[in-house]
N, C-alpha and C positions, 0 to 999 in steps of 0.2 A: 305692553307693546306701545311704541310711540304712535302718536296720532298720524304722523306723516306716513309711517309704514302701513298702518291700517288702511289709509286712503288708497295707497298704491296697490295693496293686495285686493282691495275691493274693486279697483279699476280693472285689474287683471282678470278677476273673476267675472266681472260684467262683460269684458271683451270676449272671454271664452264662451260665455253663455250666448252672446250675440252671434259669434262665429258658428257655434253649435246649431243655433236656430236657423241660420242661413243655410248651413249644409243640409239640415233636415228638410228645408223647403226646396232645395235644388232638385229639379226633376229632369229626367232624360226622356226624350221622345224619339222614337225610331220611325222613319218614313220609308216605306217600301216604294221603290221607283222602277227601274228596268235595266236593260243592258246599256252599255256605254255608247252604242251606236245609234240609240233612239232619242226620243224627246223627253220621256219621263225622267231620265237620269239628270240631265242638266237643269231642268226646271225644279226637280226635287232637291238637288243640291243647293240651288239658290233659295228655295223655301226654307231649308234647314238653316242656312246662314241667317235668314231674316228672323226666324223664330229664336235662334240662339242670341242674336243681338238685341232684339226688340221686346221679347217676352221675359218678364222678370223671373229669375231663378229657373230658367228652362234652358236645357242643352239639347239641341236636336241634331240627329245624324241621318244622312241619306244612305240607304242600303242599296247596293247593286243587286238586282234580282232577275229572275227570268221574265218578270212582267206581271200582268194583272193577277193571274191565278196564284202565283207565288205570294204576291202581296196580300191577297185575300186570306190565304192559308196562314200567313204570318200574323195577321190580325186575329184570326180564329184561335191561334195557339197562344196569343198574348205576347208574342215576340216583337210586335210593332203596334203602334197606336194609330198611325195614319197610313193610307196607301192610295196610290194612283190605280185606277181600274177602268176598263171599258164596261159599259152598262150591261152588256150581255153576260160577261163573266160574273159580274156582281149579282145578277139575278140568279144564276146557277148556285152561287155560294149561299145566298139568302135562303133559297129553297132546298138546299142539299141535293142538287142534281148534277149529273154529268161528272166532272172531275171532283165534285164535292159530295158524291153519293154517300148519304148517311151522316154527313158532317155539316150541318147548317151553321152558317156564320151570322151572328146577330149584327148586321151592318146598319149604319146610318150615313146618309149623305151629308157631307159638309158643304159641297159646292159642285156645280156643273162647270167643267173646265173648257174643253174645246172638242170639236169633232175629230175623231180618228178616221182616217181614210185608208181603205184597203188598197195596197199597191200589189199588183201582180206584175212582176218584173222579169223580163227576159232581155236577150241581146240579139243583134243581127247574127244570122248564121245558126241559131239554135233550133230553128224550125217551129217556133211558137209565135203564131199571129193572132190566135183567138183561144178562148178557154178550152174549147173542144180539142185543141192541139196538145193539151197537156197529157192526153192519153198516150201511154207508152214512153213518156219522158221521165227524166230524173228531176224531182221537184223537192224543194225545201218548204215545209209548211209552218216553220217557226220553231222557236225554242220550246222545249218542255217547260211547262209552267207559265206559258205566255197566252195572252188573249188572241194573239195572232193565230195560234194553232186552233183555238176554238172557232174563230170566224172563218179561217181558211177551210176547215172541214165543212162548214155550212155553205160556203160559196161553191165548193166542189160538189157537194150533194145537190144543191139547187141547179147546178149545171148538168145534172144527170150522170155524173161520173162517180166511180167508187174509189175512195181514197186509198184503199188497201189493194185492190185488184187492178186498177187502171193505170197506176204509175209507180215508179220506184221512189219512195218517199224518205227524205232526210228530215231531221229535226234540229235545225240550225238557227242561231240568233241572226239578226240582220247583218252584223259584222262578219260572221262566219259565212253567211249566204253570199255576201258580196265577194269574199275571197274565193269561195267555191265556184261561183259562176265565172269569175275572172280566169280561174284555172281550168275551166270547161269540165268541172266535175259534176255540175248540175246544169239544167237547161233553163230553169225558171225558179223564182221563189216568191212566196207570199210575205208581205210585211204590212202590218196595220199601224199607222202612226200619223204624226203631224206633218205639216209641210213647211219647209222641206225637211226630210230626214237626212242626217249627216251621212249615214252609210250609203244611201241611194245616190246622194250627190257625189260621193267618192267614186262609185261605180261609173256614173254618167260622165265624170270628168277624166276617166282613165284613157290615156292615149290608145288608139286602135280599137276602142270599144264603142259601139253605137247602141244606146239603150232603147228598149222597146217596152212601152207600158201597155198592158193588155186590157182592152175594154171588157167590162163584165157587169155593167149596171143593169143589164137585162135579167139578171138572176135575183134582183132584190125583191120582186113581187113574190117569188116562190119562197125566199127566206122569211119574209114577213108573214106569209100564210102559215108557216110552221112555228115561228118564234115571236108571235104576238107583237108585230109591228115595231121591233126594236131598231130596224135598219132604214137607211135612206139612200137615195141616189146622190152622187156627188161628182164633182169634176176636178181633176188635177190639171190645172191650166197649162197650156203649152209654155215652155220656158221655165217651168218650176224647177226642172232639172236640166243640166247642160245637155244639149243635143236633143231635147224633147221637142219635136217640131209640130205636135198636134195635141189638142185636148184629149185627156184620157177619161173615159166614162167609167166611173168607179162606184163603189159602195162605201157607206160610212156609218159610224155609230158614235155616240157621245162618250167622252171620257168624264169620269167623275172622281172627286176626292172623297174618300170614305174613311170612317172610323168605326169603332165598336160601339156597343150600346152603353158603355161605362163612362165615356168622356163626359165631363161636367158641362152643363149648359154655358157656364161662364167661359170655360176654355174654348169651346166651339165658337162662341160669339167673338172672343178676342182673336182667334186664329183667322177666321174669315174676314174680320175687320182689317187685320194686318195685311192680308193678301190683297184686298181691294185698295187700301190706302197706299200700299207700296207696289202696286202693279207695275209701275214703270221699271222698277228694279228687276222684276221677273221678265218683262218684255226685252230688256237689255240682254238677257241670257238667251232667250228664244222667242221669236215673234208670235208663236202660237199662244203665248200668255196674254196677248191682246184680247183674246176671247174670254178672259176671266172677268166678265162684266156682270153687273146687276141685271141687265136685260136678259141674259141667258139663264138666269135662275128661274126656270119655269118647271113646275111640278112634273110635266110630261117628259121633260128631258132626262129625268132620272127615275127609274122604276123602283128605287130603293127608298124606304122611309127616311124622311128628313130629320136631322138632329135639331131639336127645338131651339137651342141657342143660336144655331146658324139661321134658322127661319126668322127668329126675332130680329137679327141684324138686317137681313135682306128685306124684310117687310118694312122696317124703319127707313130703308133706302128706296122704297117704292116698288119692290118686286111683288108680283101678284101670286104669292104662294098661299 
């Protein structure tokens, strides 16, 4: 064999080995988000784009899901590596309680994100002015597999109502709830999310519709007495939604980004570093990403054990973890 041919064949073989190694190192990461009318989905999509562009040999995809509960179950079954969740749903998953009865999910916190605020939404003419008025009404308490449903049940319980006996209950996503209330098929709906939520903005901006945000912060003390101080009072400021002419006294819980207990410390470190370094890219998609700050990385903001690699990064940045 001629020397030139040998060199050419060697070069082809080397290139093949390099390509094979690159393919072997390529990893796919699935991120559980939420419905298209909420906040998890657009931010999750932006995060997937960031990871795919900035993390070597990683391809990330954002999954449309029912929300927190679905995301936690996907992590538990190994179908996704990262998920957005409310802290209360994550505690249930970690402990194998409520919707996770007998199926504990070994979760780790990557990052505290932003506070999720419970919206109890009605419209003029529906006869709902306060939480007690939900009795006898047609209500949506959120999509199956969502943390909206988990928290809605707790708000209803703390208000002294029975979710099964005192109301006709639907299980709709925020987008479905908006359409249903526009069509007068329901009288009110629950939605827990960031500010503003696109679906609620759409309802408030609908011609001929006057939105009503129902105050309920007075139930937080009763919720905390039963659920270990997971909740806080909050305010949805007047003008957050079109036609909202007064502050809404609401309840809130932190959102967290979680993974399973198998993620490497290096991956966790690199992922949270990327989120902090490129926060402006995420804020451009939704302003709630402005809360993705080192200052919010406080142990008490997440009841889930922290991933050591994430802790290492945040401590380096001055967080008191």
